[in-house]
N, CA, C and O atoms as CSV, one atom per row, in Angstrom:
chain,resi,resn,atom,element,x,y,z
A,1,MET,N,N,9.402,-6.906,-13.225
A,1,MET,CA,C,9.296,-6.540,-11.836
A,1,MET,C,C,8.118,-7.310,-11.237
A,1,MET,O,O,7.033,-7.354,-11.816
A,2,TRP,N,N,8.343,-7.902,-10.093
A,2,TRP,CA,C,7.283,-8.624,-9.388
A,2,TRP,C,C,6.588,-7.688,-8.423
A,2,TRP,O,O,7.232,-6.974,-7.654
A,3,LEU,N,N,5.283,-7.698,-8.471
A,3,LEU,CA,C,4.505,-6.846,-7.573
A,3,LEU,C,C,3.536,-7.702,-6.785
A,3,LEU,O,O,2.867,-8.576,-7.336
A,4,ILE,N,N,3.468,-7.447,-5.511
A,4,ILE,CA,C,2.454,-8.102,-4.704
A,4,ILE,C,C,1.486,-7.026,-4.351
A,4,ILE,O,O,1.892,-5.960,-3.888
A,5,GLY,N,N,0.309,-7.247,-4.537
A,5,GLY,CA,C,-0.564,-6.171,-4.530
A,5,GLY,C,C,-1.409,-5.968,-3.354
A,5,GLY,O,O,-1.937,-6.825,-2.646
A,6,VAL,N,N,-1.446,-4.885,-3.273
A,6,VAL,CA,C,-2.263,-4.237,-2.333
A,6,VAL,C,C,-3.641,-4.147,-2.963
A,6,VAL,O,O,-4.628,-4.198,-2.229
A,7,GLN,N,N,-3.761,-4.026,-4.172
A,7,GLN,CA,C,-4.996,-4.004,-4.935
A,7,GLN,C,C,-6.116,-3.239,-4.266
A,7,GLN,O,O,-7.236,-3.738,-4.151
A,8,SER,N,N,-5.827,-2.070,-3.840
A,8,SER,CA,C,-6.810,-1.208,-3.188
A,8,SER,C,C,-7.318,-0.214,-4.218
A,8,SER,O,O,-6.613,0.738,-4.555
A,9,TRP,N,N,-8.498,-0.413,-4.709
A,9,TRP,CA,C,-9.024,0.393,-5.807
A,9,TRP,C,C,-9.670,1.658,-5.290
A,9,TRP,O,O,-10.420,1.631,-4.314
A,10,SER,N,N,-9.381,2.755,-5.938
A,10,SER,CA,C,-9.979,4.024,-5.563
A,10,SER,C,C,-10.809,4.547,-6.720
A,10,SER,O,O,-10.780,4.005,-7.825
A,11,ALA,N,N,-11.538,5.595,-6.447
A,11,ALA,CA,C,-12.362,6.211,-7.486
A,11,ALA,C,C,-11.514,6.770,-8.616
A,11,ALA,O,O,-11.994,6.902,-9.742
A,12,GLU,N,N,-10.267,7.097,-8.333
A,12,GLU,CA,C,-9.379,7.648,-9.355
A,12,GLU,C,C,-8.785,6.569,-10.238
A,12,GLU,O,O,-8.058,6.897,-11.176
A,13,GLY,N,N,-9.056,5.305,-9.987
A,13,GLY,CA,C,-8.492,4.233,-10.787
A,13,GLY,C,C,-7.072,3.886,-10.414
A,13,GLY,O,O,-6.334,3.342,-11.235
A,14,LEU,N,N,-6.669,4.191,-9.185
A,14,LEU,CA,C,-5.319,3.873,-8.722
A,14,LEU,C,C,-5.375,2.728,-7.730
A,14,LEU,O,O,-6.398,2.489,-7.088
A,15,THR,N,N,-4.279,2.038,-7.618
A,15,THR,CA,C,-4.165,0.976,-6.624
A,15,THR,C,C,-2.834,1.116,-5.896
A,15,THR,O,O,-1.815,1.421,-6.516
A,16,ALA,N,N,-2.838,0.900,-4.608
A,16,ALA,CA,C,-1.598,0.917,-3.850
A,16,ALA,C,C,-0.916,-0.429,-4.036
A,16,ALA,O,O,-1.567,-1.474,-4.055
A,17,VAL,N,N,0.388,-0.391,-4.173
A,17,VAL,CA,C,1.163,-1.606,-4.433
A,17,VAL,C,C,2.364,-1.652,-3.497
A,17,VAL,O,O,3.058,-0.651,-3.321
A,18,ILE,N,N,2.608,-2.804,-2.902
A,18,ILE,CA,C,3.828,-3.035,-2.137
A,18,ILE,C,C,4.650,-4.052,-2.923
A,18,ILE,O,O,4.199,-5.168,-3.180
A,19,GLU,N,N,5.854,-3.654,-3.296
A,19,GLU,CA,C,6.723,-4.545,-4.063
A,19,GLU,C,C,7.294,-5.651,-3.187
A,19,GLU,O,O,7.312,-5.539,-1.962
A,20,VAL,N,N,7.753,-6.705,-3.817
A,20,VAL,CA,C,8.369,-7.808,-3.078
A,20,VAL,C,C,9.689,-7.400,-2.445
A,20,VAL,O,O,10.242,-8.145,-1.636
A,21,SER,N,N,10.197,-6.240,-2.798
A,21,SER,CA,C,11.429,-5.748,-2.182
A,21,SER,C,C,11.197,-5.247,-0.755
A,21,SER,O,O,12.147,-4.842,-0.084
A,22,CYS,N,N,9.966,-5.270,-0.291
A,22,CYS,CA,C,9.626,-4.877,1.081
A,22,CYS,C,C,10.512,-5.634,2.071
A,22,CYS,O,O,10.664,-6.851,1.966
A,23,ILE,N,N,11.094,-4.914,3.028
A,23,ILE,CA,C,12.004,-5.525,4.000
A,23,ILE,C,C,11.330,-5.778,5.351
A,23,ILE,O,O,12.001,-6.114,6.327
A,24,ASN,N,N,10.013,-5.616,5.407
A,24,ASN,CA,C,9.254,-5.867,6.643
A,24,ASN,C,C,9.769,-5.035,7.813
A,24,ASN,O,O,9.917,-5.543,8.924
A,25,CYS,N,N,10.039,-3.773,7.565
A,25,CYS,CA,C,10.592,-2.905,8.608
A,25,CYS,C,C,9.540,-2.465,9.616
A,25,CYS,O,O,9.879,-2.011,10.709
A,26,ASP,N,N,8.271,-2.594,9.258
A,26,ASP,CA,C,7.162,-2.270,10.153
A,26,ASP,C,C,6.894,-0.774,10.273
A,26,ASP,O,O,6.163,-0.367,11.176
A,27,MET,N,N,7.450,0.049,9.412
A,27,MET,CA,C,7.219,1.490,9.478
A,27,MET,C,C,5.809,1.864,9.024
A,27,MET,O,O,5.224,2.808,9.556
A,28,CYS,N,N,5.260,1.152,8.064
A,28,CYS,CA,C,3.969,1.515,7.493
A,28,CYS,C,C,2.782,1.103,8.358
A,28,CYS,O,O,1.753,1.779,8.357
A,29,VAL,N,N,2.912,0.022,9.080
A,29,VAL,CA,C,1.784,-0.550,9.827
A,29,VAL,C,C,1.153,0.436,10.803
A,29,VAL,O,O,-0.059,0.642,10.742
A,30,PRO,N,N,1.922,1.058,11.705
A,30,PRO,CA,C,1.279,1.966,12.659
A,30,PRO,C,C,0.773,3.263,12.035
A,30,PRO,O,O,-0.026,3.969,12.650
A,31,GLU,N,N,1.223,3.585,10.832
A,31,GLU,CA,C,0.793,4.809,10.168
A,31,GLU,C,C,-0.562,4.671,9.477
A,31,GLU,O,O,-1.206,5.677,9.181
A,32,CYS,N,N,-0.997,3.451,9.219
A,32,CYS,CA,C,-2.245,3.235,8.491
A,32,CYS,C,C,-3.445,3.492,9.402
A,32,CYS,O,O,-3.608,2.802,10.408
A,33,PRO,N,N,-4.289,4.476,9.067
A,33,PRO,CA,C,-5.430,4.796,9.914
A,33,PRO,C,C,-6.549,3.754,9.850
A,33,PRO,O,O,-7.470,3.786,10.665
A,34,ASN,N,N,-6.474,2.846,8.901
A,34,ASN,CA,C,-7.522,1.841,8.717
A,34,ASN,C,C,-7.088,0.423,9.056
A,34,ASN,O,O,-7.843,-0.522,8.830
A,35,GLN,N,N,-5.897,0.262,9.587
A,35,GLN,CA,C,-5.330,-1.052,9.883
A,35,GLN,C,C,-5.413,-1.967,8.654
A,35,GLN,O,O,-5.743,-3.148,8.764
A,36,ALA,N,N,-5.108,-1.401,7.493
A,36,ALA,CA,C,-5.209,-2.139,6.231
A,36,ALA,C,C,-3.943,-2.915,5.888
A,36,ALA,O,O,-3.970,-3.767,4.999
A,37,ILE,N,N,-2.839,-2.638,6.571
A,37,ILE,CA,C,-1.569,-3.284,6.250
A,37,ILE,C,C,-1.284,-4.381,7.261
A,37,ILE,O,O,-1.336,-4.162,8.471
A,38,ALA,N,N,-0.983,-5.568,6.743
A,38,ALA,CA,C,-0.672,-6.711,7.610
A,38,ALA,C,C,0.420,-7.549,6.964
A,38,ALA,O,O,0.619,-7.509,5.750
A,39,LEU,N,N,1.114,-8.298,7.785
A,39,LEU,CA,C,2.168,-9.164,7.274
A,39,LEU,C,C,1.553,-10.310,6.488
A,39,LEU,O,O,0.711,-11.054,6.993
A,40,GLY,N,N,1.995,-10.438,5.233
A,40,GLY,CA,C,1.549,-11.533,4.391
A,40,GLY,C,C,2.492,-12.714,4.538
A,40,GLY,O,O,3.202,-12.822,5.538
A,41,VAL,N,N,2.506,-13.582,3.570
A,41,VAL,CA,C,3.357,-14.767,3.617
A,41,VAL,C,C,4.837,-14.387,3.655
A,41,VAL,O,O,5.607,-14.965,4.422
A,42,HIS,N,N,5.235,-13.415,2.828
A,42,HIS,CA,C,6.651,-13.047,2.748
A,42,HIS,C,C,6.931,-11.598,3.130
A,42,HIS,O,O,8.038,-11.279,3.563
A,43,HIS,N,N,5.960,-10.732,2.978
A,43,HIS,CA,C,6.137,-9.317,3.305
A,43,HIS,C,C,4.779,-8.689,3.549
A,43,HIS,O,O,3.745,-9.346,3.427
A,44,TYR,N,N,4.793,-7.412,3.894
A,44,TYR,CA,C,3.540,-6.726,4.183
A,44,TYR,C,C,2.675,-6.584,2.942
A,44,TYR,O,O,3.169,-6.414,1.828
A,45,GLU,N,N,1.381,-6.659,3.168
A,45,GLU,CA,C,0.392,-6.501,2.103
A,45,GLU,C,C,-0.723,-5.612,2.634
A,45,GLU,O,O,-0.860,-5.429,3.844
A,46,VAL,N,N,-1.510,-5.067,1.731
A,46,VAL,CA,C,-2.609,-4.193,2.104
A,46,VAL,C,C,-3.933,-4.875,1.773
A,46,VAL,O,O,-4.109,-5.423,0.685
A,47,ASP,N,N,-4.845,-4.833,2.714
A,47,ASP,CA,C,-6.183,-5.388,2.512
A,47,ASP,C,C,-6.987,-4.398,1.673
A,47,ASP,O,O,-7.242,-3.281,2.123
A,48,PRO,N,N,-7.388,-4.781,0.470
A,48,PRO,CA,C,-8.109,-3.857,-0.414
A,48,PRO,C,C,-9.474,-3.443,0.128
A,48,PRO,O,O,-10.019,-2.420,-0.287
A,49,GLU,N,N,-10.019,-4.210,1.029
A,49,GLU,CA,C,-11.306,-3.854,1.622
A,49,GLU,C,C,-11.167,-2.742,2.662
A,49,GLU,O,O,-12.141,-2.055,2.968
A,50,LEU,N,N,-9.981,-2.565,3.195
A,50,LEU,CA,C,-9.768,-1.578,4.255
A,50,LEU,C,C,-9.036,-0.319,3.802
A,50,LEU,O,O,-9.214,0.748,4.388
A,51,CYS,N,N,-8.227,-0.437,2.780
A,51,CYS,CA,C,-7.418,0.698,2.331
A,51,CYS,C,C,-8.277,1.755,1.651
A,51,CYS,O,O,-9.062,1.461,0.750
A,52,THR,N,N,-8.107,2.994,2.106
A,52,THR,CA,C,-8.796,4.137,1.500
A,52,THR,C,C,-7.798,5.150,0.964
A,52,THR,O,O,-8.170,6.278,0.640
A,53,GLU,N,N,-6.525,4.755,0.868
A,53,GLU,CA,C,-5.445,5.654,0.476
A,53,GLU,C,C,-5.389,6.842,1.430
A,53,GLU,O,O,-4.988,7.940,1.044
A,54,CYS,N,N,-5.793,6.612,2.679
A,54,CYS,CA,C,-5.788,7.595,3.771
A,54,CYS,C,C,-6.773,8.740,3.554
A,54,CYS,O,O,-6.707,9.755,4.247
A,55,GLU,N,N,-7.675,8.585,2.609
A,55,GLU,CA,C,-8.667,9.617,2.352
A,55,GLU,C,C,-9.487,9.874,3.613
A,55,GLU,O,O,-9.975,8.945,4.255
A,56,GLY,N,N,-9.625,11.135,3.947
A,56,GLY,CA,C,-10.339,11.526,5.149
A,56,GLY,C,C,-9.456,11.604,6.377
A,56,GLY,O,O,-9.896,12.067,7.429
A,57,PHE,N,N,-8.204,11.152,6.257
A,57,PHE,CA,C,-7.258,11.194,7.369
A,57,PHE,C,C,-6.053,12.081,7.043
A,57,PHE,O,O,-5.667,12.938,7.838
A,58,TYR,N,N,-5.468,11.862,5.864
A,58,TYR,CA,C,-4.273,12.587,5.449
A,58,TYR,C,C,-4.436,13.009,3.991
A,58,TYR,O,O,-5.313,12.515,3.283
A,59,GLU,N,N,-3.588,13.917,3.561
A,59,GLU,CA,C,-3.646,14.377,2.170
A,59,GLU,C,C,-3.121,13.345,1.185
A,59,GLU,O,O,-3.490,13.358,0.011
A,60,ALA,N,N,-2.257,12.449,1.662
A,60,ALA,CA,C,-1.658,11.421,0.809
A,60,ALA,C,C,-1.461,10.164,1.646
A,60,ALA,O,O,-1.428,10.241,2.874
A,61,PRO,N,N,-1.330,9.012,1.004
A,61,PRO,CA,C,-1.111,7.772,1.748
A,61,PRO,C,C,0.162,7.840,2.597
A,61,PRO,O,O,1.255,8.039,2.067
A,62,THR,N,N,0.018,7.676,3.900
A,62,THR,CA,C,1.183,7.793,4.781
A,62,THR,C,C,2.127,6.611,4.655
A,62,THR,O,O,3.317,6.748,4.937
A,63,CYS,N,N,1.636,5.465,4.244
A,63,CYS,CA,C,2.530,4.312,4.078
A,63,CYS,C,C,3.618,4.627,3.066
A,63,CYS,O,O,4.765,4.212,3.233
A,64,ILE,N,N,3.265,5.352,2.024
A,64,ILE,CA,C,4.240,5.735,1.003
A,64,ILE,C,C,5.273,6.689,1.590
A,64,ILE,O,O,6.468,6.560,1.325
A,65,ALA,N,N,4.811,7.642,2.383
A,65,ALA,CA,C,5.700,8.657,2.944
A,65,ALA,C,C,6.716,8.077,3.920
A,65,ALA,O,O,7.843,8.566,3.994
A,66,VAL,N,N,6.343,7.047,4.669
A,66,VAL,CA,C,7.248,6.526,5.702
A,66,VAL,C,C,8.094,5.341,5.253
A,66,VAL,O,O,8.990,4.926,5.988
A,67,CYS,N,N,7.842,4.792,4.089
A,67,CYS,CA,C,8.602,3.625,3.629
A,67,CYS,C,C,10.062,4.016,3.359
A,67,CYS,O,O,10.325,4.850,2.492
A,68,PRO,N,N,11.014,3.420,4.095
A,68,PRO,CA,C,12.416,3.818,3.937
A,68,PRO,C,C,13.067,3.349,2.634
A,68,PRO,O,O,14.116,3.865,2.249
A,69,ILE,N,N,12.462,2.385,1.960
A,69,ILE,CA,C,13.063,1.911,0.707
A,69,ILE,C,C,12.175,2.198,-0.503
A,69,ILE,O,O,12.439,1.711,-1.602
A,70,ASP,N,N,11.128,2.985,-0.298
A,70,ASP,CA,C,10.234,3.407,-1.382
A,70,ASP,C,C,9.671,2.241,-2.195
A,70,ASP,O,O,9.696,2.258,-3.425
A,71,CYS,N,N,9.168,1.237,-1.494
A,71,CYS,CA,C,8.605,0.078,-2.208
A,71,CYS,C,C,7.072,0.088,-2.215
A,71,CYS,O,O,6.448,-0.894,-2.616
A,72,ILE,N,N,6.472,1.185,-1.777
A,72,ILE,CA,C,5.014,1.315,-1.792
A,72,ILE,C,C,4.673,2.505,-2.677
A,72,ILE,O,O,5.257,3.580,-2.537
A,73,TYR,N,N,3.742,2.311,-3.573
A,73,TYR,CA,C,3.340,3.404,-4.452
A,73,TYR,C,C,1.934,3.168,-4.963
A,73,TYR,O,O,1.384,2.075,-4.828
A,74,LEU,N,N,1.359,4.201,-5.551
A,74,LEU,CA,C,0.058,4.082,-6.202
A,74,LEU,C,C,0.314,3.886,-7.684
A,74,LEU,O,O,1.185,4.531,-8.268
A,75,ASP,N,N,-0.453,2.989,-8.283
A,75,ASP,CA,C,-0.265,2.683,-9.692
A,75,ASP,C,C,-1.608,2.744,-10.395
A,75,ASP,O,O,-2.649,2.476,-9.794
A,76,ASN,N,N,-1.577,3.094,-11.654
A,76,ASN,CA,C,-2.771,3.090,-12.462
A,76,ASN,C,C,-3.246,1.665,-12.650
A,76,ASN,O,O,-2.448,0.790,-12.986
A,77,THR,N,N,-4.526,1.411,-12.442
A,77,THR,CA,C,-5.064,0.054,-12.511
A,77,THR,C,C,-4.857,-0.589,-13.869
A,77,THR,O,O,-4.746,-1.811,-13.961
A,78,ASP,N,N,-4.803,0.208,-14.922
A,78,ASP,CA,C,-4.618,-0.353,-16.264
A,78,ASP,C,C,-3.268,-1.053,-16.410
A,78,ASP,O,O,-3.155,-2.026,-17.155
A,79,SER,N,N,-2.250,-0.570,-15.708
A,79,SER,CA,C,-0.930,-1.185,-15.851
A,79,SER,C,C,-0.816,-2.507,-15.108
A,79,SER,O,O,0.132,-3.259,-15.336
A,80,LEU,N,N,-1.763,-2.806,-14.222
A,80,LEU,CA,C,-1.726,-4.065,-13.496
A,80,LEU,C,C,-2.535,-5.161,-14.170
A,80,LEU,O,O,-2.513,-6.310,-13.727
A,81,LEU,N,N,-3.242,-4.824,-15.226
A,81,LEU,CA,C,-4.080,-5.817,-15.924
A,81,LEU,C,C,-3.290,-6.581,-16.943
A,81,LEU,O,O,-3.836,-7.453,-17.619
């Protein structure tokens, strides 16, 4: 599986990941309270300097909740190494 990373590291050791299966539907962009999601070369990507996994805004990352094809998720950092 090919993953393009969001590489947003949290204290819990998780990283948000957007898969290459992203269809650029634009659902996640307006939901991000930190403007961390932007269109990359082929699909949306998350800026690791801006992503906080919505901490302080929502109980869970809203990009994951609104993605219609479920291509955004949090992953354990160890599995990406």
